[in-house]
PDB file of N, CA, C and O in Angstrom:
ATOM      1  N   MET A   1       3.101  -2.932  25.456  1.00  0.00           N
ATOM      2  CA  MET A   1       3.297  -1.670  24.780  1.00  0.00           C
ATOM      3  C   MET A   1       3.886  -0.688  25.778  1.00  0.00           C
ATOM      4  O   MET A   1       3.408  -0.575  26.906  1.00  0.00           O
ATOM      5  N   SER A   2       4.905   0.008  25.367  1.00  0.00           N
ATOM      6  CA  SER A   2       5.547   0.933  26.299  1.00  0.00           C
ATOM      7  C   SER A   2       4.786   2.249  26.361  1.00  0.00           C
ATOM      8  O   SER A   2       3.981   2.573  25.487  1.00  0.00           O
ATOM      9  N   ARG A   3       5.068   2.994  27.420  1.00  0.00           N
ATOM     10  CA  ARG A   3       4.408   4.284  27.614  1.00  0.00           C
ATOM     11  C   ARG A   3       5.467   5.357  27.744  1.00  0.00           C
ATOM     12  O   ARG A   3       6.629   5.064  28.025  1.00  0.00           O
ATOM     13  N   GLU A   4       5.071   6.581  27.543  1.00  0.00           N
ATOM     14  CA  GLU A   4       5.962   7.712  27.774  1.00  0.00           C
ATOM     15  C   GLU A   4       5.202   8.754  28.577  1.00  0.00           C
ATOM     16  O   GLU A   4       3.971   8.778  28.570  1.00  0.00           O
ATOM     17  N   THR A   5       5.920   9.592  29.252  1.00  0.00           N
ATOM     18  CA  THR A   5       5.300  10.638  30.064  1.00  0.00           C
ATOM     19  C   THR A   5       5.363  11.958  29.308  1.00  0.00           C
ATOM     20  O   THR A   5       6.413  12.334  28.785  1.00  0.00           O
ATOM     21  N   THR A   6       4.231  12.660  29.253  1.00  0.00           N
ATOM     22  CA  THR A   6       4.192  13.965  28.599  1.00  0.00           C
ATOM     23  C   THR A   6       4.666  15.030  29.579  1.00  0.00           C
ATOM     24  O   THR A   6       4.898  14.739  30.752  1.00  0.00           O
ATOM     25  N   THR A   7       4.810  16.251  29.103  1.00  0.00           N
ATOM     26  CA  THR A   7       5.312  17.337  29.957  1.00  0.00           C
ATOM     27  C   THR A   7       4.390  17.630  31.132  1.00  0.00           C
ATOM     28  O   THR A   7       4.850  18.108  32.169  1.00  0.00           O
ATOM     29  N   ASN A   8       3.094  17.353  30.988  1.00  0.00           N
ATOM     30  CA  ASN A   8       2.181  17.617  32.103  1.00  0.00           C
ATOM     31  C   ASN A   8       1.985  16.393  33.004  1.00  0.00           C
ATOM     32  O   ASN A   8       1.112  16.399  33.872  1.00  0.00           O
ATOM     33  N   GLY A   9       2.792  15.343  32.803  1.00  0.00           N
ATOM     34  CA  GLY A   9       2.738  14.184  33.692  1.00  0.00           C
ATOM     35  C   GLY A   9       1.777  13.097  33.251  1.00  0.00           C
ATOM     36  O   GLY A   9       1.767  12.020  33.847  1.00  0.00           O
ATOM     37  N   ASN A  10       0.973  13.337  32.234  1.00  0.00           N
ATOM     38  CA  ASN A  10       0.045  12.312  31.747  1.00  0.00           C
ATOM     39  C   ASN A  10       0.804  11.228  30.990  1.00  0.00           C
ATOM     40  O   ASN A  10       1.841  11.476  30.376  1.00  0.00           O
ATOM     41  N   LYS A  11       0.257  10.029  31.055  1.00  0.00           N
ATOM     42  CA  LYS A  11       0.857   8.910  30.331  1.00  0.00           C
ATOM     43  C   LYS A  11       0.119   8.753  29.004  1.00  0.00           C
ATOM     44  O   LYS A  11      -1.101   8.904  28.939  1.00  0.00           O
ATOM     45  N   ARG A  12       0.868   8.449  27.955  1.00  0.00           N
ATOM     46  CA  ARG A  12       0.233   8.143  26.677  1.00  0.00           C
ATOM     47  C   ARG A  12       0.985   6.995  26.029  1.00  0.00           C
ATOM     48  O   ARG A  12       2.181   6.808  26.251  1.00  0.00           O
ATOM     49  N   ARG A  13       0.270   6.240  25.234  1.00  0.00           N
ATOM     50  CA  ARG A  13       0.867   5.077  24.579  1.00  0.00           C
ATOM     51  C   ARG A  13       1.591   5.511  23.307  1.00  0.00           C
ATOM     52  O   ARG A  13       1.136   6.388  22.574  1.00  0.00           O
ATOM     53  N   ARG A  14       2.720   4.873  23.075  1.00  0.00           N
ATOM     54  CA  ARG A  14       3.429   5.082  21.819  1.00  0.00           C
ATOM     55  C   ARG A  14       2.731   4.259  20.742  1.00  0.00           C
ATOM     56  O   ARG A  14       2.270   3.150  21.015  1.00  0.00           O
ATOM     57  N   PRO A  15       2.649   4.775  19.550  1.00  0.00           N
ATOM     58  CA  PRO A  15       2.024   3.975  18.480  1.00  0.00           C
ATOM     59  C   PRO A  15       2.879   2.753  18.156  1.00  0.00           C
ATOM     60  O   PRO A  15       4.105   2.794  18.257  1.00  0.00           O
ATOM     61  N   LYS A  16       2.215   1.671  17.767  1.00  0.00           N
ATOM     62  CA  LYS A  16       2.930   0.460  17.374  1.00  0.00           C
ATOM     63  C   LYS A  16       3.683   0.734  16.085  1.00  0.00           C
ATOM     64  O   LYS A  16       3.208   1.461  15.211  1.00  0.00           O
ATOM     65  N   ARG A  17       4.865   0.141  15.981  1.00  0.00           N
ATOM     66  CA  ARG A  17       5.620   0.261  14.737  1.00  0.00           C
ATOM     67  C   ARG A  17       5.045  -0.700  13.711  1.00  0.00           C
ATOM     68  O   ARG A  17       4.746  -1.853  14.023  1.00  0.00           O
ATOM     69  N   ILE A  18       4.896  -0.227  12.509  1.00  0.00           N
ATOM     70  CA  ILE A  18       4.406  -1.071  11.426  1.00  0.00           C
ATOM     71  C   ILE A  18       5.595  -1.832  10.842  1.00  0.00           C
ATOM     72  O   ILE A  18       6.614  -1.241  10.485  1.00  0.00           O
ATOM     73  N   GLN A  19       5.447  -3.139  10.754  1.00  0.00           N
ATOM     74  CA  GLN A  19       6.509  -3.971  10.210  1.00  0.00           C
ATOM     75  C   GLN A  19       6.501  -3.884   8.683  1.00  0.00           C
ATOM     76  O   GLN A  19       5.436  -3.956   8.069  1.00  0.00           O
ATOM     77  N   PRO A  20       7.663  -3.730   8.067  1.00  0.00           N
ATOM     78  CA  PRO A  20       7.710  -3.686   6.603  1.00  0.00           C
ATOM     79  C   PRO A  20       7.297  -5.032   6.022  1.00  0.00           C
ATOM     80  O   PRO A  20       7.581  -6.082   6.599  1.00  0.00           O
ATOM     81  N   THR A  21       6.639  -4.993   4.901  1.00  0.00           N
ATOM     82  CA  THR A  21       6.228  -6.226   4.234  1.00  0.00           C
ATOM     83  C   THR A  21       6.913  -6.298   2.877  1.00  0.00           C
ATOM     84  O   THR A  21       7.226  -5.281   2.258  1.00  0.00           O
ATOM     85  N   GLU A  22       7.131  -7.498   2.446  1.00  0.00           N
ATOM     86  CA  GLU A  22       7.745  -7.720   1.142  1.00  0.00           C
ATOM     87  C   GLU A  22       6.668  -7.630   0.067  1.00  0.00           C
ATOM     88  O   GLU A  22       5.599  -8.225   0.204  1.00  0.00           O
ATOM     89  N   CYS A  23       6.940  -6.903  -0.979  1.00  0.00           N
ATOM     90  CA  CYS A  23       6.039  -6.823  -2.131  1.00  0.00           C
ATOM     91  C   CYS A  23       6.659  -7.625  -3.268  1.00  0.00           C
ATOM     92  O   CYS A  23       7.823  -7.422  -3.616  1.00  0.00           O
ATOM     93  N   PRO A  24       5.884  -8.531  -3.841  1.00  0.00           N
ATOM     94  CA  PRO A  24       6.434  -9.300  -4.958  1.00  0.00           C
ATOM     95  C   PRO A  24       6.656  -8.377  -6.163  1.00  0.00           C
ATOM     96  O   PRO A  24       5.959  -7.372  -6.304  1.00  0.00           O
ATOM     97  N   PRO A  25       7.612  -8.707  -7.026  1.00  0.00           N
ATOM     98  CA  PRO A  25       7.825  -7.885  -8.208  1.00  0.00           C
ATOM     99  C   PRO A  25       6.564  -7.861  -9.076  1.00  0.00           C
ATOM    100  O   PRO A  25       5.868  -8.868  -9.205  1.00  0.00           O
ATOM    101  N   LEU A  26       6.288  -6.729  -9.651  1.00  0.00           N
ATOM    102  CA  LEU A  26       5.109  -6.580 -10.499  1.00  0.00           C
ATOM    103  C   LEU A  26       5.515  -5.764 -11.711  1.00  0.00           C
ATOM    104  O   LEU A  26       6.041  -4.659 -11.576  1.00  0.00           O
ATOM    105  N   HIS A  27       5.275  -6.298 -12.880  1.00  0.00           N
ATOM    106  CA  HIS A  27       5.641  -5.625 -14.129  1.00  0.00           C
ATOM    107  C   HIS A  27       4.364  -5.414 -14.929  1.00  0.00           C
ATOM    108  O   HIS A  27       3.644  -6.370 -15.219  1.00  0.00           O
ATOM    109  N   GLN A  28       4.084  -4.175 -15.283  1.00  0.00           N
ATOM    110  CA  GLN A  28       2.841  -3.855 -15.975  1.00  0.00           C
ATOM    111  C   GLN A  28       3.112  -3.000 -17.198  1.00  0.00           C
ATOM    112  O   GLN A  28       4.130  -2.315 -17.296  1.00  0.00           O
ATOM    113  N   VAL A  29       2.164  -3.061 -18.132  1.00  0.00           N
ATOM    114  CA  VAL A  29       2.146  -2.180 -19.288  1.00  0.00           C
ATOM    115  C   VAL A  29       0.799  -1.476 -19.265  1.00  0.00           C
ATOM    116  O   VAL A  29      -0.235  -2.123 -19.099  1.00  0.00           O
ATOM    117  N   VAL A  30       0.800  -0.170 -19.428  1.00  0.00           N
ATOM    118  CA  VAL A  30      -0.441   0.597 -19.500  1.00  0.00           C
ATOM    119  C   VAL A  30      -0.530   1.164 -20.909  1.00  0.00           C
ATOM    120  O   VAL A  30       0.378   1.860 -21.363  1.00  0.00           O
ATOM    121  N   ALA A  31      -1.617   0.866 -21.594  1.00  0.00           N
ATOM    122  CA  ALA A  31      -1.815   1.365 -22.960  1.00  0.00           C
ATOM    123  C   ALA A  31      -2.995   2.329 -22.967  1.00  0.00           C
ATOM    124  O   ALA A  31      -4.069   2.003 -22.461  1.00  0.00           O
ATOM    125  N   GLU A  32      -2.802   3.500 -23.534  1.00  0.00           N
ATOM    126  CA  GLU A  32      -3.890   4.470 -23.664  1.00  0.00           C
ATOM    127  C   GLU A  32      -4.564   4.266 -25.011  1.00  0.00           C
ATOM    128  O   GLU A  32      -3.911   4.292 -26.054  1.00  0.00           O
ATOM    129  N   CYS A  33      -5.874   4.062 -24.980  1.00  0.00           N
ATOM    130  CA  CYS A  33      -6.651   3.815 -26.192  1.00  0.00           C
ATOM    131  C   CYS A  33      -7.507   5.033 -26.515  1.00  0.00           C
ATOM    132  O   CYS A  33      -7.866   5.812 -25.632  1.00  0.00           O
ATOM    133  N   GLU A  34      -7.826   5.178 -27.797  1.00  0.00           N
ATOM    134  CA  GLU A  34      -8.629   6.320 -28.251  1.00  0.00           C
ATOM    135  C   GLU A  34     -10.086   6.227 -27.796  1.00  0.00           C
ATOM    136  O   GLU A  34     -10.727   7.246 -27.541  1.00  0.00           O
ATOM    137  N   ASN A  35     -10.612   4.990 -27.694  1.00  0.00           N
ATOM    138  CA  ASN A  35     -12.023   4.820 -27.345  1.00  0.00           C
ATOM    139  C   ASN A  35     -12.249   3.421 -26.762  1.00  0.00           C
ATOM    140  O   ASN A  35     -11.330   2.604 -26.698  1.00  0.00           O
ATOM    141  N   GLU A  36     -13.483   3.167 -26.343  1.00  0.00           N
ATOM    142  CA  GLU A  36     -13.812   1.874 -25.726  1.00  0.00           C
ATOM    143  C   GLU A  36     -13.645   0.720 -26.692  1.00  0.00           C
ATOM    144  O   GLU A  36     -13.225  -0.368 -26.299  1.00  0.00           O
ATOM    145  N   ARG A  37     -13.969   0.950 -27.946  1.00  0.00           N
ATOM    146  CA  ARG A  37     -13.864  -0.114 -28.947  1.00  0.00           C
ATOM    147  C   ARG A  37     -12.403  -0.561 -29.112  1.00  0.00           C
ATOM    148  O   ARG A  37     -12.108  -1.756 -29.146  1.00  0.00           O
ATOM    149  N   GLU A  38     -11.512   0.407 -29.210  1.00  0.00           N
ATOM    150  CA  GLU A  38     -10.086   0.094 -29.321  1.00  0.00           C
ATOM    151  C   GLU A  38      -9.591  -0.600 -28.049  1.00  0.00           C
ATOM    152  O   GLU A  38      -8.784  -1.527 -28.112  1.00  0.00           O
ATOM    153  N   GLN A  39     -10.079  -0.142 -26.905  1.00  0.00           N
ATOM    154  CA  GLN A  39      -9.704  -0.747 -25.623  1.00  0.00           C
ATOM    155  C   GLN A  39     -10.129  -2.213 -25.582  1.00  0.00           C
ATOM    156  O   GLN A  39      -9.347  -3.078 -25.189  1.00  0.00           O
ATOM    157  N   ARG A  40     -11.358  -2.487 -25.984  1.00  0.00           N
ATOM    158  CA  ARG A  40     -11.885  -3.857 -25.969  1.00  0.00           C
ATOM    159  C   ARG A  40     -11.097  -4.754 -26.919  1.00  0.00           C
ATOM    160  O   ARG A  40     -10.795  -5.901 -26.592  1.00  0.00           O
ATOM    161  N   LYS A  41     -10.767  -4.227 -28.096  1.00  0.00           N
ATOM    162  CA  LYS A  41     -10.010  -5.003 -29.087  1.00  0.00           C
ATOM    163  C   LYS A  41      -8.637  -5.387 -28.528  1.00  0.00           C
ATOM    164  O   LYS A  41      -8.228  -6.545 -28.615  1.00  0.00           O
ATOM    165  N   LEU A  42      -7.939  -4.425 -27.962  1.00  0.00           N
ATOM    166  CA  LEU A  42      -6.615  -4.696 -27.398  1.00  0.00           C
ATOM    167  C   LEU A  42      -6.708  -5.667 -26.221  1.00  0.00           C
ATOM    168  O   LEU A  42      -5.891  -6.579 -26.090  1.00  0.00           O
ATOM    169  N   TYR A  43      -7.702  -5.463 -25.375  1.00  0.00           N
ATOM    170  CA  TYR A  43      -7.929  -6.359 -24.236  1.00  0.00           C
ATOM    171  C   TYR A  43      -8.131  -7.795 -24.725  1.00  0.00           C
ATOM    172  O   TYR A  43      -7.504  -8.724 -24.216  1.00  0.00           O
ATOM    173  N   ASP A  44      -9.005  -7.968 -25.707  1.00  0.00           N
ATOM    174  CA  ASP A  44      -9.294  -9.307 -26.232  1.00  0.00           C
ATOM    175  C   ASP A  44      -8.051  -9.948 -26.849  1.00  0.00           C
ATOM    176  O   ASP A  44      -7.822 -11.146 -26.682  1.00  0.00           O
ATOM    177  N   GLU A  45      -7.247  -9.153 -27.562  1.00  0.00           N
ATOM    178  CA  GLU A  45      -6.019  -9.677 -28.169  1.00  0.00           C
ATOM    179  C   GLU A  45      -5.038 -10.160 -27.098  1.00  0.00           C
ATOM    180  O   GLU A  45      -4.464 -11.243 -27.211  1.00  0.00           O
ATOM    181  N   LEU A  46      -4.858  -9.356 -26.077  1.00  0.00           N
ATOM    182  CA  LEU A  46      -3.915  -9.731 -25.022  1.00  0.00           C
ATOM    183  C   LEU A  46      -4.412 -10.932 -24.220  1.00  0.00           C
ATOM    184  O   LEU A  46      -3.618 -11.802 -23.862  1.00  0.00           O
ATOM    185  N   LYS A  47      -5.713 -10.994 -23.933  1.00  0.00           N
ATOM    186  CA  LYS A  47      -6.279 -12.156 -23.221  1.00  0.00           C
ATOM    187  C   LYS A  47      -6.077 -13.422 -24.044  1.00  0.00           C
ATOM    188  O   LYS A  47      -5.743 -14.474 -23.499  1.00  0.00           O
ATOM    189  N   ALA A  48      -6.281 -13.321 -25.363  1.00  0.00           N
ATOM    190  CA  ALA A  48      -6.121 -14.480 -26.244  1.00  0.00           C
ATOM    191  C   ALA A  48      -4.672 -14.981 -26.241  1.00  0.00           C
ATOM    192  O   ALA A  48      -4.424 -16.166 -26.462  1.00  0.00           O
ATOM    193  N   LYS A  49      -3.723 -14.081 -25.992  1.00  0.00           N
ATOM    194  CA  LYS A  49      -2.311 -14.463 -25.934  1.00  0.00           C
ATOM    195  C   LYS A  49      -1.910 -14.974 -24.551  1.00  0.00           C
ATOM    196  O   LYS A  49      -0.761 -15.363 -24.342  1.00  0.00           O
ATOM    197  N   GLY A  50      -2.854 -14.974 -23.608  1.00  0.00           N
ATOM    198  CA  GLY A  50      -2.592 -15.532 -22.285  1.00  0.00           C
ATOM    199  C   GLY A  50      -2.211 -14.530 -21.208  1.00  0.00           C
ATOM    200  O   GLY A  50      -1.850 -14.927 -20.101  1.00  0.00           O
ATOM    201  N   TYR A  51      -2.284 -13.236 -21.511  1.00  0.00           N
ATOM    202  CA  TYR A  51      -1.967 -12.229 -20.500  1.00  0.00           C
ATOM    203  C   TYR A  51      -3.135 -12.051 -19.537  1.00  0.00           C
ATOM    204  O   TYR A  51      -4.298 -12.149 -19.927  1.00  0.00           O
ATOM    205  N   ARG A  52      -2.810 -11.790 -18.285  1.00  0.00           N
ATOM    206  CA  ARG A  52      -3.841 -11.421 -17.306  1.00  0.00           C
ATOM    207  C   ARG A  52      -4.104  -9.936 -17.497  1.00  0.00           C
ATOM    208  O   ARG A  52      -3.183  -9.125 -17.400  1.00  0.00           O
ATOM    209  N   CYS A  53      -5.334  -9.578 -17.764  1.00  0.00           N
ATOM    210  CA  CYS A  53      -5.675  -8.184 -18.075  1.00  0.00           C
ATOM    211  C   CYS A  53      -6.852  -7.716 -17.241  1.00  0.00           C
ATOM    212  O   CYS A  53      -7.621  -8.512 -16.701  1.00  0.00           O
ATOM    213  N   ARG A  54      -6.967  -6.406 -17.153  1.00  0.00           N
ATOM    214  CA  ARG A  54      -8.149  -5.797 -16.556  1.00  0.00           C
ATOM    215  C   ARG A  54      -8.369  -4.473 -17.267  1.00  0.00           C
ATOM    216  O   ARG A  54      -7.425  -3.830 -17.725  1.00  0.00           O
ATOM    217  N   LEU A  55      -9.614  -4.084 -17.349  1.00  0.00           N
ATOM    218  CA  LEU A  55      -9.981  -2.835 -18.010  1.00  0.00           C
ATOM    219  C   LEU A  55     -10.064  -1.726 -16.977  1.00  0.00           C
ATOM    220  O   LEU A  55     -10.517  -1.938 -15.852  1.00  0.00           O
ATOM    221  N   LEU A  56      -9.623  -0.546 -17.372  1.00  0.00           N
ATOM    222  CA  LEU A  56      -9.638   0.605 -16.481  1.00  0.00           C
ATOM    223  C   LEU A  56     -10.108   1.814 -17.266  1.00  0.00           C
ATOM    224  O   LEU A  56      -9.524   2.162 -18.292  1.00  0.00           O
ATOM    225  N   ASN A  57     -11.165   2.455 -16.784  1.00  0.00           N
ATOM    226  CA  ASN A  57     -11.682   3.676 -17.406  1.00  0.00           C
ATOM    227  C   ASN A  57     -11.617   4.795 -16.391  1.00  0.00           C
ATOM    228  O   ASN A  57     -12.140   4.664 -15.285  1.00  0.00           O
ATOM    229  N   LEU A  58     -10.986   5.883 -16.752  1.00  0.00           N
ATOM    230  CA  LEU A  58     -10.890   7.039 -15.862  1.00  0.00           C
ATOM    231  C   LEU A  58     -11.648   8.202 -16.446  1.00  0.00           C
ATOM    232  O   LEU A  58     -11.690   9.275 -15.846  1.00  0.00           O
TER     233      LEU A  58
END
């Protein structure tokens, strides 16, 4: 790791550079439901069709 000198002569380490990473493509649909019952119904329908789903409550 390289060092640099500050104005007062002290040495400090340069931070390591973070290497960029590849993110795989991700395609999502977010549906807003009126209530938990509607959310559960839609979730169950999509799971039955083979979609990977997760429930999110905010």
